[in-house]
C-alpha positions as CSV (number, residue, x, y, z in Angstrom):
1,M,-32.5,-47.3,-33.3
2,P,-35.5,-44.8,-32.5
3,A,-38.1,-45.8,-29.9
4,F,-42.0,-45.7,-30.5
5,H,-45.1,-46.0,-28.3
6,A,-47.8,-47.6,-30.2
7,T,-51.5,-48.5,-29.5
8,V,-52.6,-51.7,-31.1
9,I,-55.5,-54.0,-31.4
10,S,-54.6,-57.8,-30.6
11,P,-56.2,-60.7,-32.8
12,A,-58.4,-61.0,-29.6
13,G,-59.8,-57.6,-30.1
14,R,-57.8,-56.0,-27.2
15,R,-56.2,-53.1,-26.8
16,R,-52.4,-52.8,-26.1
17,T,-49.8,-50.3,-25.8
18,L,-46.3,-51.3,-26.4
19,R,-42.9,-49.6,-27.1
20,A,-41.0,-50.8,-29.8
21,E,-37.5,-49.8,-31.7
22,A,-37.7,-49.0,-35.6
23,A,-35.9,-47.3,-38.2
24,D,-39.3,-45.5,-38.7
25,E,-43.0,-45.4,-38.4
26,T,-43.8,-47.2,-41.8
27,Q,-41.2,-50.3,-40.7
28,L,-42.8,-50.3,-37.2
29,R,-46.4,-50.5,-38.6
30,Q,-45.2,-52.9,-41.5
31,R,-44.0,-55.1,-38.5
32,L,-46.9,-54.9,-36.3
33,R,-49.0,-56.3,-39.0
34,A,-46.8,-59.0,-39.8
35,Q,-47.6,-59.8,-36.0
36,A,-51.5,-59.8,-36.6
37,L,-51.6,-56.7,-34.8
38,W,-53.5,-53.5,-36.0
39,P,-51.8,-50.2,-35.1
40,L,-54.1,-47.1,-34.1
41,T,-51.5,-44.9,-33.1
42,I,-47.7,-44.7,-33.5
43,Q,-45.9,-42.1,-31.6
44,P,-42.0,-41.3,-30.9
45,A,-41.4,-42.4,-27.3
46,A,-39.9,-39.7,-25.3
47,A,-35.7,-40.1,-25.1
48,E,-34.0,-41.9,-22.1
49,G,-31.1,-41.7,-20.4
50,K,-27.9,-39.9,-20.6
51,L,-28.3,-39.1,-24.5
52,A,-31.8,-37.3,-23.6
53,R,-30.1,-34.9,-21.3
54,L,-27.5,-34.0,-23.4
55,R,-26.9,-30.3,-24.5
56,L,-24.3,-28.4,-26.0
57,P,-23.5,-24.8,-25.2
58,S,-25.6,-22.5,-27.6
59,R,-22.6,-21.1,-29.9
60,E,-21.3,-24.7,-30.2
61,F,-25.0,-25.9,-31.5
62,I,-25.2,-23.3,-33.7
63,A,-21.6,-23.3,-35.2
64,L,-22.8,-27.2,-36.0
65,L,-25.9,-26.2,-37.7
66,H,-24.1,-24.0,-39.9
67,Q,-21.3,-26.2,-40.5
68,L,-24.0,-29.3,-41.5
69,E,-26.2,-26.6,-43.8
70,L,-22.9,-25.8,-45.6
71,Q,-22.2,-29.4,-46.3
72,V,-25.9,-30.2,-47.3
73,R,-26.2,-27.3,-49.5
74,A,-22.9,-28.5,-51.1
75,G,-24.5,-31.7,-51.9
76,V,-23.0,-34.1,-49.2
77,T,-25.4,-36.7,-48.0
78,A,-26.5,-36.4,-44.6
79,D,-24.9,-39.6,-43.0
80,V,-21.5,-38.3,-44.8
81,A,-22.2,-35.0,-43.4
82,F,-22.7,-36.0,-40.0
83,G,-19.6,-38.7,-40.2
84,Q,-17.2,-35.9,-41.2
85,L,-18.8,-33.5,-38.4
86,A,-18.1,-36.3,-35.9
87,E,-14.6,-36.7,-37.1
88,D,-13.4,-33.3,-36.0
89,A,-15.7,-33.1,-32.9
90,V,-14.5,-33.4,-29.4
91,G,-16.6,-34.1,-26.0
92,P,-20.5,-34.0,-26.1
93,A,-20.7,-33.2,-29.7
94,R,-18.8,-35.9,-30.8
95,I,-21.4,-38.3,-28.9
96,L,-23.9,-36.5,-30.3
97,L,-22.7,-36.6,-33.9
98,T,-21.7,-39.9,-34.0
99,T,-25.0,-41.3,-32.7
100,I,-27.0,-39.2,-35.2
101,H,-24.5,-40.5,-38.2
102,A,-24.9,-44.2,-37.0
103,E,-28.6,-44.0,-37.4
104,V,-28.9,-41.7,-40.3
105,A,-26.3,-44.3,-42.1
106,Q,-29.1,-47.4,-41.5
107,G,-31.6,-45.0,-43.4
108,V,-33.3,-43.2,-40.4
109,P,-35.0,-39.9,-40.8
110,I,-32.7,-37.0,-39.3
111,H,-35.3,-35.6,-37.4
112,T,-36.0,-39.1,-36.1
113,A,-32.4,-39.7,-35.0
114,C,-32.3,-36.2,-33.8
115,R,-35.2,-36.9,-31.1
116,R,-33.0,-39.2,-29.1
117,F,-31.1,-35.8,-27.4
118,G,-34.5,-34.6,-26.4
119,R,-33.2,-31.3,-24.6
120,Q,-30.9,-30.4,-27.7
121,F,-33.9,-31.1,-30.1
122,P,-37.1,-30.5,-28.7
123,P,-40.4,-31.1,-30.4
124,H,-40.3,-27.6,-32.3
125,V,-36.8,-27.9,-33.5
126,A,-37.2,-31.6,-34.5
127,A,-40.3,-30.5,-36.2
128,I,-38.5,-27.8,-38.4
129,I,-35.7,-30.3,-39.3
130,A,-38.6,-33.0,-40.2
131,A,-40.3,-30.5,-42.4
132,G,-36.9,-29.3,-44.4
133,E,-36.7,-33.3,-45.0
134,A,-39.9,-33.4,-46.4
135,S,-40.0,-30.5,-48.2
136,A,-36.3,-31.2,-49.9
137,S,-35.4,-27.8,-48.3
138,L,-33.2,-29.0,-45.5
139,P,-30.4,-26.3,-45.9
140,Q,-33.2,-23.5,-45.9
141,A,-34.5,-24.9,-42.7
142,L,-31.3,-25.6,-41.2
143,R,-30.0,-21.9,-42.1
144,A,-33.1,-20.6,-40.9
145,L,-33.2,-22.4,-37.6
146,A,-29.5,-21.3,-36.9
147,A,-30.5,-17.6,-37.7
148,H,-33.4,-17.9,-34.9
149,L,-31.1,-19.6,-32.3
150,T,-28.4,-17.0,-32.8
151,G,-31.1,-14.0,-32.3
152,A,-32.5,-16.0,-29.0
153,D,-29.3,-16.5,-27.9
154,E,-27.9,-12.7,-28.3
155,L,-31.1,-11.7,-26.6
156,R,-30.8,-13.8,-24.1
157,R,-27.0,-12.9,-22.9
158,T,-28.2,-9.6,-23.2
159,A,-31.2,-10.0,-20.8
160,R,-28.5,-11.6,-18.1
161,R,-25.8,-9.1,-18.7
162,A,-28.0,-6.6,-18.0
163,L,-29.1,-8.1,-14.6
164,I,-25.4,-8.6,-13.3
165,Y,-25.2,-5.5,-12.0
166,P,-28.7,-5.4,-10.0
167,A,-28.0,-8.8,-8.7
168,I,-24.7,-8.1,-7.5
169,V,-25.8,-5.0,-5.6
170,L,-28.8,-6.5,-4.2
171,T,-26.5,-9.4,-2.8
172,V,-24.2,-7.0,-1.2
173,T,-26.9,-4.9,0.2
174,G,-28.5,-8.0,1.9
175,A,-25.5,-9.2,3.2
176,L,-24.3,-6.2,4.6
177,V,-27.5,-5.6,6.3
178,I,-27.3,-9.1,8.0
179,F,-23.7,-8.4,9.1
180,L,-24.5,-5.0,10.6
181,L,-27.5,-6.3,12.5
182,G,-26.1,-9.5,13.5
183,G,-22.3,-8.7,14.2
184,V,-22.2,-4.9,14.8
185,V,-25.6,-3.6,16.2
186,P,-25.5,-5.8,19.5
187,K,-21.8,-4.6,20.2
188,F,-23.2,-0.9,20.4
189,A,-26.1,-2.2,22.0
190,E,-23.8,-3.3,25.0
191,I,-22.2,-0.4,25.2
192,F,-25.2,1.9,24.9
193,G,-26.7,-0.3,27.8
194,S,-23.7,0.4,30.1
195,L,-24.0,3.7,29.8
196,N,-27.5,3.6,31.1
197,L,-28.6,6.5,28.2
198,T,-32.2,7.1,26.9
199,L,-32.1,5.8,23.6
200,P,-34.2,7.4,20.5
201,A,-37.0,5.8,18.8
202,L,-34.5,4.8,15.4
203,T,-32.1,3.5,18.0
204,R,-34.7,1.4,19.7
205,W,-35.9,0.0,16.5
206,L,-32.9,-1.0,15.3
207,I,-31.7,-3.0,18.2
208,A,-35.2,-4.8,18.2
209,A,-34.4,-5.7,15.0
210,S,-31.0,-7.0,15.5
211,E,-32.4,-9.3,18.2
212,A,-35.3,-10.5,16.1
213,V,-33.0,-11.3,13.6
214,R,-30.3,-13.2,15.9
215,A,-33.0,-15.0,17.8
216,G,-35.6,-15.5,14.9
217,W,-33.0,-16.7,12.2
218,P,-34.1,-20.4,12.3
219,G,-37.6,-19.0,11.4
220,L,-35.9,-16.9,8.6
221,A,-34.3,-19.6,7.1
222,V,-37.2,-21.8,7.3
223,A,-38.9,-18.9,5.2
224,G,-36.0,-18.9,2.6
225,I,-36.4,-22.3,1.8
226,C,-40.3,-22.1,1.6
227,G,-39.7,-19.5,-0.6
228,V,-37.5,-21.4,-2.9
229,I,-40.0,-24.1,-2.6
230,A,-42.8,-22.2,-3.4
231,A,-40.9,-20.6,-6.4
232,W,-40.4,-24.3,-7.7
233,M,-43.9,-25.1,-7.4
234,A,-44.7,-22.1,-9.5
235,T,-43.0,-23.6,-12.1
236,R,-45.0,-26.8,-11.8
237,S,-48.2,-26.0,-11.4
238,S,-50.3,-23.9,-14.3
239,R,-52.7,-22.1,-11.7
240,L,-49.5,-20.6,-10.1
241,Q,-47.8,-19.9,-13.5
242,R,-50.9,-17.8,-14.4
243,M,-50.8,-15.8,-11.2
244,R,-47.1,-15.3,-10.9
245,D,-46.9,-14.5,-14.9
246,R,-50.3,-12.0,-14.4
247,T,-48.5,-10.3,-11.5
248,L,-45.5,-9.8,-13.5
249,L,-47.0,-8.6,-16.3
250,R,-48.2,-5.6,-14.2
251,V,-44.9,-4.6,-12.9
252,P,-44.1,-1.2,-14.5
253,L,-41.2,-1.7,-17.1
254,W,-40.2,-4.8,-16.2
255,G,-43.9,-6.3,-17.6
256,E,-43.7,-4.6,-20.8
257,T,-40.1,-6.0,-21.0
258,L,-41.7,-9.5,-20.4
259,R,-44.4,-8.9,-22.6
260,C,-42.2,-8.1,-25.8
261,L,-39.9,-10.9,-24.9
262,A,-42.9,-13.1,-25.1
263,T,-44.1,-11.9,-28.2
264,A,-41.0,-11.9,-30.1
265,R,-40.6,-15.7,-28.9
266,F,-44.1,-16.4,-30.3
267,A,-43.5,-14.9,-33.7
268,A,-40.3,-16.3,-34.1
269,H,-41.0,-19.9,-33.6
270,T,-44.2,-19.4,-35.3
271,R,-42.5,-17.9,-38.1
272,L,-40.1,-20.9,-38.2
273,L,-42.5,-23.2,-38.4
274,L,-44.4,-21.9,-41.2
275,D,-41.3,-21.4,-43.6
276,A,-40.6,-24.8,-42.8
277,G,-44.0,-26.1,-43.9
278,V,-45.2,-27.3,-40.7
279,P,-49.3,-26.7,-40.9
280,V,-50.9,-23.7,-39.6
281,M,-52.4,-24.9,-36.4
282,E,-49.6,-27.0,-35.2
283,A,-47.4,-23.9,-35.9
284,L,-49.8,-21.9,-33.5
285,T,-50.2,-24.5,-30.9
286,T,-46.2,-24.5,-30.4
287,G,-45.5,-21.0,-31.1
288,A,-48.1,-20.4,-28.2
289,E,-46.6,-23.3,-26.0
290,L,-43.0,-21.8,-26.5
291,T,-44.1,-18.1,-25.4
292,G,-42.8,-18.5,-21.8
293,N,-45.7,-16.8,-20.4
294,A,-48.6,-18.7,-19.0
295,V,-51.0,-15.7,-19.6
296,L,-50.0,-15.1,-23.1
297,S,-49.9,-18.8,-24.0
298,A,-53.4,-19.3,-22.7
299,Q,-55.0,-16.3,-24.6
300,L,-52.7,-17.9,-27.9
301,L,-54.5,-21.1,-27.6
302,R,-58.0,-19.7,-26.9
303,A,-57.3,-17.5,-30.3
304,R,-56.2,-20.9,-31.7
305,E,-59.6,-22.2,-31.8
306,G,-61.0,-19.2,-33.4
307,V,-58.7,-20.0,-36.2
308,A,-59.9,-23.5,-36.3
309,A,-63.2,-22.2,-36.9
310,G,-62.2,-20.0,-40.0
311,R,-61.4,-16.8,-38.3
312,P,-58.2,-14.9,-38.6
313,L,-55.7,-15.0,-35.9
314,H,-55.8,-11.1,-35.3
315,A,-59.8,-11.4,-35.1
316,A,-59.9,-14.8,-32.9
317,L,-57.7,-12.7,-30.1
318,V,-60.1,-11.8,-27.5
319,R,-59.9,-8.2,-26.1
320,P,-58.4,-6.9,-23.6
321,H,-55.2,-9.1,-24.3
322,S,-52.2,-8.8,-22.8
323,F,-50.2,-8.7,-26.1
324,P,-48.0,-5.2,-27.0
325,E,-50.4,-2.3,-28.9
326,F,-48.5,-3.3,-32.0
327,F,-49.3,-7.2,-31.8
328,T,-52.8,-6.9,-33.5
329,P,-52.1,-4.5,-36.4
330,A,-49.0,-6.2,-37.3
331,L,-50.9,-9.6,-37.5
332,K,-54.2,-8.1,-39.5
333,A,-51.5,-6.3,-42.1
334,G,-50.0,-9.7,-42.2
335,E,-53.1,-11.9,-42.7
336,T,-55.1,-9.6,-45.3
337,T,-52.2,-9.3,-47.5
338,G,-50.9,-13.0,-47.2
339,Q,-47.5,-12.1,-45.9
340,L,-48.1,-13.6,-42.7
341,G,-44.7,-14.8,-42.4
342,A,-43.3,-11.5,-43.1
343,A,-45.5,-9.7,-40.4
344,L,-44.2,-12.1,-38.1
345,Q,-40.8,-11.4,-38.9
346,H,-41.6,-7.7,-38.4
347,I,-43.2,-8.0,-35.1
348,E,-40.4,-10.6,-33.7
349,D,-37.8,-8.1,-34.7
350,Y,-39.8,-4.8,-33.3
351,A,-40.7,-6.9,-30.2
352,A,-37.1,-8.0,-29.3
353,A,-35.8,-4.3,-30.0
354,R,-38.5,-2.7,-28.0
355,A,-37.6,-5.3,-24.9
356,R,-34.0,-4.1,-25.2
357,D,-34.8,-0.7,-25.1
358,T,-37.3,-1.2,-22.4
359,L,-34.9,-3.2,-20.2
360,A,-32.3,-0.3,-20.8
361,T,-34.8,2.1,-19.3
362,A,-35.6,-0.1,-16.4
363,L,-31.8,-0.5,-15.8
364,A,-31.3,3.1,-15.9
365,W,-34.1,3.7,-13.1
366,L,-32.8,0.6,-11.2
367,E,-29.6,1.5,-11.0
368,P,-29.7,4.8,-9.1
369,A,-32.9,3.3,-7.1
370,L,-30.4,0.3,-5.7
371,L,-28.1,2.7,-4.8
372,A,-30.5,5.0,-3.0
373,A,-31.9,2.0,-1.2
374,L,-28.3,0.9,-0.2
375,T,-27.7,4.5,0.9
376,G,-30.7,4.9,2.9
377,I,-30.4,1.6,4.7
378,V,-26.7,2.3,5.9
379,G,-27.3,6.0,6.7
380,L,-30.3,5.1,8.6
381,I,-28.0,2.5,10.6
382,A,-25.3,4.8,11.2
383,L,-27.7,7.5,11.9
384,S,-29.0,5.2,14.8
385,F,-25.7,4.7,16.2
386,F,-24.6,8.2,16.3
387,L,-27.7,9.5,17.7
388,P,-27.1,8.6,21.0
389,L,-23.5,9.4,21.0
390,F,-24.5,13.0,20.1
391,S,-26.9,13.1,23.2
392,L,-24.1,11.8,25.6
393,L,-21.6,14.2,24.0
394,S,-24.2,17.1,24.7
395,G,-24.6,15.8,28.2
396,V,-20.7,16.2,28.6
397,N,-20.8,19.8,27.3
398,A,-23.5,20.6,29.6
399,R,-21.6,19.7,32.6
């Protein structure tokens, strides 16, 4: 049974906040009034426990949405559809479908039952399902949601595949440098010391770096841990998030990729909510919060205030903003012609395609740059080894 947080006024005139379970808000409101409590606000409570943390793989969840959409479109009622899907499911999917089926069979709305799985059905996904139920267009809402999640999953997989090679090269380079400085260089330093050679500056610097690494590795470990903690804090602090995202947006190529990805996410979520019948202001707020970039999100939320005052979104965006150049003209064309949904679709497709192209360009430059850096580092270390040997051989030949 779904849980709700309610703020009520008692018969004595005191304000109270309580948590209660009910099939829906209407049933809870009637129950509270029967208890002589006057409800002021009723909101769905955050999901708790293992159900709230349950999450299916993207492809499995998308497949479930398609199967549910086909059954509902064919005229099968929602409770029967969930029951049939639960019979064929295994593992976490069976738990999810069985739980939703049990509540829907008792008359609970689908979106309310889905909210128990907070990670699998975040607020914007539940809002799309709720709008589909309210407008009697649940199959269309499920199909649009599945298409959106498919595109987002493909883009995410593309980015992950593209980052595998640079991550491997950086890891191998770091491990190689640590191995050389910590294990190989000290051996050569002992040999050079026993020969009483006058070492060139490059070799002396390398030996000094090796000694610093060997003596200061606890400090380096602490610095690494502090860096991880700082990165974690950056995800919790809104101020640090803005500083981080503002810095990343200025990085050549990579910043353009992040800008286009954030723009595509905003356009996709906003269009999906608008198509499902969610009010414009709520859709803009949710879309702004789901950009994944604190700088762009803040700019959109400020623009939302202008939209609330009656201005179009393209005019409410304060210049200079951080969105791509094509964003404002496309918005203007959609708003002036009454085709905002089509404009957002165009922005989503173009921004995603441009992000993929920019990412490919960045990787085309990054791969040779990483190889050059790896070659340079190993070459300098090798040269620092050979220079004293060349000096020794020159002295032997001179004799």
